[in-house]
C-alpha positions as CSV (number, residue, x, y, z in Angstrom):
1,M,140.0,-71.1,21.0
2,R,137.8,-74.1,20.2
3,L,137.9,-75.0,16.6
4,F,134.7,-75.3,14.5
5,C,136.0,-77.1,11.4
6,L,136.4,-74.9,8.4
7,S,138.8,-76.7,6.1
8,L,139.7,-73.7,3.9
9,F,141.8,-74.9,1.0
10,A,142.3,-78.4,2.6
11,G,141.7,-81.7,0.8
12,L,140.7,-85.3,1.4
13,M,140.9,-86.6,-2.2
14,L,142.8,-89.7,-3.3
15,L,145.4,-89.8,-6.1
16,A,144.1,-91.0,-9.4
17,G,146.0,-92.5,-12.4
18,P,148.1,-90.3,-14.7
19,V,145.5,-89.8,-17.4
20,A,145.7,-86.4,-19.1
21,R,142.6,-84.3,-18.8
22,A,141.4,-81.0,-20.3
23,D,141.0,-79.4,-16.9
24,G,144.4,-80.5,-15.6
25,F,147.5,-78.5,-14.6
26,D,150.8,-77.7,-16.1
27,T,153.7,-75.7,-14.8
28,A,152.3,-72.4,-16.0
29,N,149.0,-72.6,-14.3
30,F,150.5,-74.3,-11.2
31,D,152.6,-71.2,-10.8
32,V,149.6,-68.9,-11.4
33,F,147.6,-70.7,-8.7
34,V,150.3,-70.9,-6.1
35,D,151.5,-67.3,-6.6
36,A,148.0,-66.0,-6.3
37,R,147.0,-68.2,-3.4
38,T,150.1,-67.7,-1.2
39,G,151.9,-64.7,-2.6
40,T,155.6,-64.5,-3.6
41,G,157.3,-63.6,-0.4
42,Q,155.3,-61.2,1.8
43,P,152.2,-62.2,3.7
44,V,148.8,-62.1,1.9
45,Y,145.3,-61.9,3.4
46,W,142.3,-63.6,1.7
47,Y,139.5,-61.5,3.3
48,S,136.0,-62.9,3.4
49,V,132.5,-61.7,4.0
50,G,129.3,-63.8,3.8
51,T,126.5,-65.5,5.6
52,L,125.5,-68.6,7.6
53,R,121.9,-69.7,6.7
54,A,119.7,-72.5,7.9
55,Y,118.8,-75.1,5.3
56,P,116.3,-75.5,3.8
57,S,114.5,-72.5,5.4
58,G,117.2,-69.9,4.4
59,E,116.9,-68.2,7.8
60,L,119.9,-65.9,8.3
61,L,121.7,-67.3,11.4
62,A,124.8,-65.0,11.3
63,R,126.9,-62.9,9.1
64,V,130.5,-64.0,8.8
65,E,133.8,-62.0,8.4
66,G,137.4,-63.2,8.5
67,Y,140.6,-63.9,6.6
68,D,143.2,-66.6,5.9
69,T,146.7,-65.1,6.0
70,S,149.7,-66.9,4.6
71,T,153.1,-66.9,3.2
72,S,155.0,-69.6,1.4
73,D,158.3,-70.9,0.1
74,R,159.6,-73.1,-2.7
75,P,161.9,-75.5,-0.9
76,E,163.4,-77.2,-4.0
77,P,164.2,-74.7,-6.8
78,G,163.2,-76.1,-10.2
79,R,160.7,-78.6,-8.7
80,P,157.0,-77.6,-8.8
81,L,156.5,-77.8,-5.1
82,A,155.3,-75.1,-2.7
83,R,154.7,-74.9,1.0
84,Q,152.0,-72.6,2.4
85,F,152.1,-71.4,6.1
86,S,148.6,-70.2,7.0
87,R,146.7,-68.9,9.9
88,K,142.9,-68.2,9.7
89,I,140.1,-66.7,11.7
90,Y,136.4,-66.1,11.0
91,V,134.0,-64.4,13.3
92,Y,130.2,-64.6,13.4
93,R,128.3,-61.3,13.5
94,D,124.7,-60.5,14.5
95,P,122.5,-60.4,11.4
96,E,120.9,-57.1,12.5
97,T,123.5,-55.1,14.4
98,N,126.7,-56.7,12.8
99,E,128.2,-56.9,16.3
100,V,130.5,-59.9,16.9
101,L,128.4,-62.7,18.5
102,R,129.8,-63.8,21.8
103,Q,126.7,-65.5,23.3
104,R,123.7,-67.1,21.6
105,N,121.0,-69.5,22.9
106,G,122.8,-69.7,26.3
107,M,126.1,-70.9,24.6
108,T,129.4,-69.2,23.9
109,V,130.0,-68.3,20.3
110,E,133.6,-69.1,19.3
111,P,135.2,-67.9,16.1
112,V,136.5,-70.3,13.5
113,A,140.2,-70.0,14.5
114,Y,143.2,-72.1,13.2
115,P,146.5,-71.1,14.9
116,Y,148.1,-72.6,11.8
117,Q,147.5,-74.8,8.7
118,F,150.4,-76.2,6.7
119,I,149.7,-77.1,3.1
120,T,152.0,-78.4,0.4
121,Y,151.2,-78.1,-3.3
122,E,152.9,-80.3,-5.8
123,L,152.5,-80.8,-9.6
124,V,152.3,-84.5,-10.3
125,G,151.7,-85.2,-13.9
126,D,148.8,-82.9,-14.8
127,R,147.4,-82.9,-11.2
128,L,147.9,-80.3,-8.5
129,T,148.2,-82.5,-5.3
130,T,147.7,-81.1,-1.8
131,M,148.6,-82.3,1.6
132,V,147.3,-80.5,4.7
133,E,148.6,-80.6,8.3
134,Q,146.7,-79.1,11.2
135,G,146.2,-79.7,15.0
136,T,148.7,-80.2,17.8
137,G,150.5,-83.0,19.6
138,A,148.8,-86.4,19.3
139,R,145.9,-84.7,17.4
140,V,147.9,-83.5,14.4
141,Q,146.0,-84.4,11.3
142,R,147.5,-85.1,7.9
143,I,144.8,-84.8,5.3
144,G,145.5,-86.0,1.7
145,P,147.0,-86.3,-0.8
146,G,144.2,-84.7,-2.7
147,D,144.1,-84.1,-6.4
148,T,140.6,-83.1,-7.6
149,M,141.3,-79.4,-8.2
150,Q,140.4,-78.4,-11.8
151,A,142.1,-75.6,-13.8
152,R,140.1,-73.8,-16.5
153,R,140.3,-70.6,-18.6
154,I,137.5,-68.1,-19.2
155,G,139.0,-65.7,-21.7
156,D,142.2,-64.5,-20.1
157,A,141.2,-65.4,-16.6
158,H,142.2,-68.6,-14.7
159,V,139.5,-70.4,-12.8
160,F,140.5,-73.0,-10.2
161,T,137.8,-75.2,-8.7
162,A,138.3,-77.4,-5.6
163,P,135.4,-79.6,-4.4
164,L,135.8,-81.3,-1.1
165,F,133.7,-84.1,0.3
166,L,134.6,-84.3,4.0
167,D,133.9,-87.4,6.2
168,F,136.1,-88.2,9.1
169,P,135.9,-89.1,12.8
170,A,135.1,-86.3,15.2
171,G,135.3,-88.0,18.6
172,G,133.2,-90.8,20.1
173,D,130.6,-92.0,17.6
174,R,130.5,-88.6,15.9
175,R,131.7,-87.9,12.4
176,Y,132.4,-84.6,10.7
177,Q,130.6,-84.6,7.3
178,A,130.3,-81.6,5.0
179,F,130.6,-80.5,1.4
180,E,132.7,-77.5,0.5
181,N,133.5,-75.9,-2.9
182,Y,136.1,-73.3,-3.7
183,D,136.1,-71.3,-7.0
184,F,139.2,-69.1,-7.4
185,F,139.1,-66.5,-10.2
186,I,142.5,-65.1,-11.0
187,Q,142.2,-62.3,-13.5
188,A,144.8,-61.4,-16.1
189,S,147.3,-58.6,-15.2
190,G,145.5,-55.3,-15.7
191,G,142.1,-56.9,-16.1
192,A,140.7,-56.0,-12.7
193,S,141.6,-53.7,-9.8
194,N,141.7,-56.7,-7.6
195,P,142.7,-59.7,-9.7
196,N,142.5,-62.5,-7.0
197,Q,139.0,-63.6,-6.1
198,L,137.2,-66.6,-4.5
199,S,133.7,-67.8,-4.0
200,W,133.3,-70.5,-1.3
201,V,130.3,-72.5,-0.1
202,R,129.9,-75.1,2.6
203,Y,127.0,-77.4,3.3
204,G,127.0,-79.2,6.7
205,D,125.9,-78.8,10.3
206,A,125.8,-75.4,11.9
207,P,127.5,-74.8,15.2
208,A,125.5,-75.9,18.3
209,W,124.7,-72.3,19.3
210,A,123.0,-71.8,15.9
211,G,120.9,-74.9,16.2
212,G,123.2,-77.5,14.9
213,G,121.0,-78.4,12.0
214,P,121.9,-78.4,8.3
215,A,123.2,-75.0,7.1
216,I,124.9,-73.3,4.2
217,M,127.8,-70.9,4.6
218,H,128.7,-68.8,1.6
219,L,131.7,-66.4,1.5
220,I,133.0,-64.0,-1.1
221,T,136.7,-63.5,-0.8
222,W,139.5,-61.4,-2.3
223,R,143.2,-61.1,-1.7
224,I,144.6,-58.1,0.2
225,D,148.3,-57.6,0.2
226,R,148.8,-55.5,3.3
227,Y,147.4,-56.0,6.8
228,E,146.8,-52.2,7.0
229,D,144.3,-52.5,4.1
230,V,142.2,-55.2,5.7
231,P,138.8,-53.6,6.6
232,A,138.9,-52.0,10.1
233,T,135.9,-54.1,11.3
234,L,138.1,-57.2,11.3
235,R,141.4,-55.5,12.3
236,Q,139.7,-54.1,15.4
237,Y,138.6,-57.6,16.4
238,V,142.0,-59.2,15.7
239,E,144.0,-56.6,17.6
240,A,141.7,-56.7,20.6
241,D,140.8,-60.4,20.8
242,A,143.1,-62.5,18.6
243,P,146.6,-60.8,18.2
244,L,148.2,-64.1,17.1
245,W,146.2,-63.9,13.9
246,R,147.5,-60.6,12.8
247,A,150.2,-62.3,10.7
248,P,150.8,-65.9,9.4
249,P,153.4,-68.4,10.7
250,T,156.9,-67.4,9.8
251,G,157.9,-70.7,8.2
252,I,158.4,-74.4,8.7
253,E,160.1,-74.0,12.1
254,D,157.2,-72.0,13.4
255,I,154.8,-74.6,12.1
256,R,156.6,-77.4,13.9
257,R,156.7,-75.4,17.1
258,L,152.9,-74.9,16.9
259,Q,152.3,-78.6,16.2
260,A,154.2,-79.4,19.3
261,G,151.9,-77.1,21.3
262,Q,154.5,-74.5,22.1
């Protein structure tokens, strides 16, 4: 499937100097973030619903539904380092009927579909640093290291904010440029029926079938711990059209196989 770039939980930030900051990380909130984001063994599904709207008119171009599913490991016990093995898919739906869009304005509508995304998280001083790998063969991209994620507390809830300013070559004279922001809200145990939540927004160009002009995508996301509990609207699409996306990659060997295009 053709990829329309959605860099969920990726980074393009440069390492800064080791100056302590009030919104920095320590081993405790590093563990809180990583365990919430990637789970502690079994696959997790960060399910999203939202909209794609033209800017500045606000015209509703499409509804959006999808998930990012992942598992992880800690390859070096005792070291604050985690590896996330992800697969993500997001479909566009008709604003009125909610049917999956397949054609619009004479063009094919492709989902946002990443067969894999490999992310490492490491605590370096009081920074959570990220490195992202995606793509296949000669087109494997390594993005990072990034370290601008902020850690805050609101009462007994953790809030993790990751702003991304994306600007990189996209073939020929084109560049991919967008702003994305992720706000994770991790509630204290017993504080919410679903303690793992995310609000995500992107400003950048819409896909060509939607006009290609400036647009804003906004998604509300929460973690689901069993595939069977993912809403049927998305499961039906995955099982019929994208069975690879039913589960995440199994580990680093699976990632390397996918990177090789196998």
